[in-house]
C-alpha positions as CSV (number, residue, x, y, z in Angstrom):
1,M,0.0,0.0,0.0
2,S,3.0,2.3,0.3
3,P,2.9,3.6,-3.3
4,M,-0.8,4.3,-3.0
5,A,-0.3,6.3,0.2
6,R,2.7,8.2,-1.3
7,Q,0.6,9.2,-4.3
8,H,-2.3,10.3,-2.1
9,R,-4.6,7.6,-3.6
10,L,-5.0,6.0,-0.2
11,A,-5.7,8.1,2.9
12,A,-7.3,7.7,6.3
13,W,-8.2,9.6,9.5
14,A,-8.6,8.4,13.1
15,R,-10.4,10.2,15.9
16,R,-8.1,8.8,18.6
17,P,-4.7,10.7,18.7
18,E,-2.7,7.5,19.1
19,E,-4.3,5.9,16.1
20,Q,-3.9,9.1,14.1
21,A,-0.2,9.0,14.9
22,V,0.1,5.5,13.5
23,L,-1.6,6.7,10.2
24,R,0.7,9.7,10.1
25,N,3.8,7.6,10.4
26,A,2.5,5.5,7.6
27,N,2.1,8.6,5.4
28,M,-1.7,8.1,5.1
29,T,-3.0,11.3,6.5
30,K,-2.3,13.7,3.6
31,E,-1.2,16.3,6.1
32,L,1.2,19.1,5.0
33,S,3.9,19.8,7.6
34,F,5.6,23.1,7.0
35,D,7.0,26.2,8.8
36,E,7.8,29.9,7.8
37,S,10.9,28.8,5.9
38,T,8.8,26.7,3.4
39,N,6.9,27.9,0.4
40,V,3.8,25.7,-0.2
41,V,1.6,25.5,-3.2
42,G,-0.9,23.0,-4.4
43,Y,-4.3,22.3,-6.0
44,S,-7.2,20.0,-5.8
45,L,-9.8,19.0,-8.4
46,Y,-13.4,18.0,-7.7
47,N,-15.9,16.6,-10.1
48,G,-18.8,19.0,-10.3
49,N,-20.8,16.9,-12.9
50,G,-22.0,13.8,-11.1
51,N,-20.5,11.6,-13.8
52,K,-17.4,9.6,-14.7
53,I,-15.7,12.1,-17.0
54,D,-12.5,12.3,-14.9
55,A,-10.8,9.6,-17.0
56,Y,-10.8,12.1,-19.9
57,L,-9.0,14.9,-18.1
58,E,-5.5,15.5,-19.4
59,G,-3.1,18.4,-19.2
60,S,0.0,19.7,-17.4
61,V,1.0,21.7,-14.3
62,S,3.9,24.1,-13.7
63,Y,5.1,26.2,-10.8
64,G,7.7,28.9,-11.1
65,V,8.9,30.8,-8.0
66,E,11.3,33.8,-7.8
67,T,13.0,34.6,-4.5
68,D,15.3,37.5,-3.4
69,R,17.7,36.7,-0.6
70,R,18.3,40.3,0.2
71,S,14.7,41.5,0.4
72,A,13.1,38.1,1.3
73,D,10.5,38.8,-1.4
74,L,8.8,35.9,-3.1
75,A,6.7,35.8,-6.2
76,G,5.2,32.6,-7.7
77,T,3.0,31.4,-10.5
78,L,1.1,28.2,-10.6
79,T,-0.3,27.3,-14.0
80,L,-2.8,24.5,-14.7
81,A,-3.5,23.6,-18.3
82,L,-6.6,21.3,-18.3
83,R,-7.7,19.5,-21.4
84,N,-11.1,17.7,-21.8
85,T,-10.7,14.8,-24.2
86,A,-14.2,13.4,-23.6
87,P,-16.4,13.1,-26.7
88,A,-19.7,14.9,-26.9
89,Q,-21.6,11.8,-28.0
90,G,-21.2,8.0,-28.2
91,L,-20.8,7.3,-24.5
92,P,-23.4,6.6,-21.7
93,N,-24.9,9.6,-19.9
94,Y,-23.3,8.5,-16.6
95,V,-19.9,9.1,-18.3
96,I,-20.4,12.3,-20.3
97,G,-23.7,13.6,-19.1
98,N,-24.1,15.8,-16.0
99,L,-26.6,16.9,-13.4
100,V,-26.3,20.6,-14.1
101,G,-27.8,21.0,-17.6
102,L,-24.5,21.4,-19.5
103,P,-23.9,20.0,-23.0
104,L,-22.9,16.4,-23.2
105,G,-19.1,15.9,-22.8
106,T,-18.6,19.1,-20.7
107,N,-16.4,18.8,-17.7
108,R,-17.4,21.0,-14.8
109,L,-14.5,21.2,-12.3
110,L,-14.3,22.8,-8.8
111,V,-10.7,23.8,-8.5
112,T,-9.1,24.8,-5.2
113,L,-5.6,26.4,-5.3
114,Y,-3.7,26.9,-2.1
115,S,-0.5,28.7,-1.1
116,S,1.5,29.6,2.0
117,A,2.0,33.1,0.4
118,P,-0.9,35.4,-0.1
119,I,-2.8,34.8,-3.4
120,V,-2.7,37.9,-5.6
121,S,-4.8,36.8,-8.5
122,V,-6.5,33.8,-10.3
123,M,-6.8,34.3,-14.1
124,S,-7.7,32.4,-17.3
125,P,-7.4,33.6,-20.9
126,D,-10.0,30.9,-21.8
127,A,-12.8,31.5,-19.4
128,E,-14.3,34.1,-17.1
129,V,-13.0,33.4,-13.6
130,S,-14.5,34.4,-10.3
131,W,-12.7,33.0,-7.3
132,N,-13.6,32.8,-3.7
133,P,-10.7,33.4,-1.2
134,G,-10.4,31.4,2.0
135,N,-8.0,29.8,4.5
136,E,-7.4,26.2,5.4
137,R,-4.8,24.9,7.9
138,G,-2.6,27.9,7.7
139,L,-2.8,28.2,3.9
140,Y,-4.4,30.8,1.6
141,T,-7.0,29.2,-0.7
142,A,-8.8,30.3,-3.9
143,T,-11.7,28.2,-5.2
144,V,-13.1,28.6,-8.7
145,T,-15.5,26.6,-10.9
146,I,-14.6,26.1,-14.5
147,E,-16.5,24.4,-17.4
148,I,-14.4,22.7,-20.1
149,A,-16.2,21.9,-23.3
150,S,-15.6,18.6,-25.1
151,G,-12.2,18.9,-26.8
152,A,-11.4,22.2,-25.2
153,T,-8.5,23.3,-22.9
154,V,-8.7,25.8,-20.1
155,V,-5.6,27.4,-18.6
156,L,-5.8,28.6,-15.0
157,T,-3.1,30.7,-13.4
158,M,-2.6,31.6,-9.8
159,E,-0.1,34.3,-8.8
160,V,1.2,34.6,-5.3
161,A,3.5,37.1,-3.6
162,G,4.8,37.8,-0.1
163,T,7.8,38.7,2.1
164,G,9.2,36.2,4.5
165,A,9.4,37.3,8.1
166,G,12.6,35.3,8.7
167,G,14.1,35.7,5.3
168,P,13.3,34.0,1.9
169,P,12.0,30.4,1.9
170,R,14.6,27.7,2.0
171,R,12.2,24.9,1.1
172,L,9.4,24.4,-1.4
173,L,6.6,21.9,-1.2
174,V,4.3,21.3,-4.2
175,D,1.2,19.2,-3.6
176,A,-0.4,17.4,-6.6
177,P,-3.6,15.4,-6.2
178,P,-4.2,11.9,-7.8
179,T,-5.9,12.0,-11.2
180,A,-7.0,9.3,-13.6
181,Q,-4.5,10.5,-16.2
182,P,-1.1,12.0,-15.2
183,L,-0.8,15.8,-15.2
184,P,3.0,16.2,-15.7
185,L,4.5,18.7,-13.2
186,T,7.4,21.0,-13.8
187,V,9.0,23.3,-11.2
188,T,11.5,26.2,-11.6
189,H,13.2,28.5,-9.1
190,N,14.6,31.8,-10.3
191,G,14.3,30.5,-13.8
192,K,16.3,27.3,-13.2
193,P,14.5,23.9,-13.4
194,L,14.1,21.9,-10.2
195,T,12.5,19.0,-12.1
196,P,15.0,17.7,-14.8
197,T,12.0,15.8,-16.3
198,P,8.3,16.3,-15.5
199,I,7.0,14.5,-12.5
200,L,4.2,12.1,-13.5
201,E,3.1,10.9,-10.1
202,S,0.7,12.5,-7.7
203,G,1.8,13.3,-4.1
204,T,3.8,16.0,-2.2
205,F,7.2,16.9,-3.6
206,G,9.9,18.8,-1.7
207,F,12.7,20.9,-3.2
208,D,15.6,22.9,-1.6
209,L,15.8,26.5,-2.7
């Protein structure tokens, strides 16, 4: 079960602290552990259709962060390119239909982006974006609903910025949820790649800055 837990495909929670500690040691709690010296970014995807269209979601994810050791300033951009390869016909309604009256083959996604640095903006050149800010477990969050037509691609970009109280971050955590199809992840710091090749697995990935 270790690979499934590492990829966040298997998770559990226990009410009793001693049992929760066992699950935490087994890497099954999906908890993010970080401090002020860590820059954290991530995202989650929720099916808003009431169907099985997830198998047809493809795309890629990138995160680029710039830090200044003198000013402790940080600026980062998380970009999700999400492509809906589902057909508009030829499959059962429980696969490409939906419960919200959208055309067949449309993928309605609830996307939550989160960051340890304040979120400045959430934008898309492909769709009108209205995002709801929030907080969860010490992280800033932005939640947005997008609708991807059959065969279409939507690019979603989150910009974050902040200044570290104790200096620039020395560590980066990028959290990627499990998906039916891999969403290759690339990461850069001050323009230099931290991922020699795209990461194809889901999970939480750490980098030294």
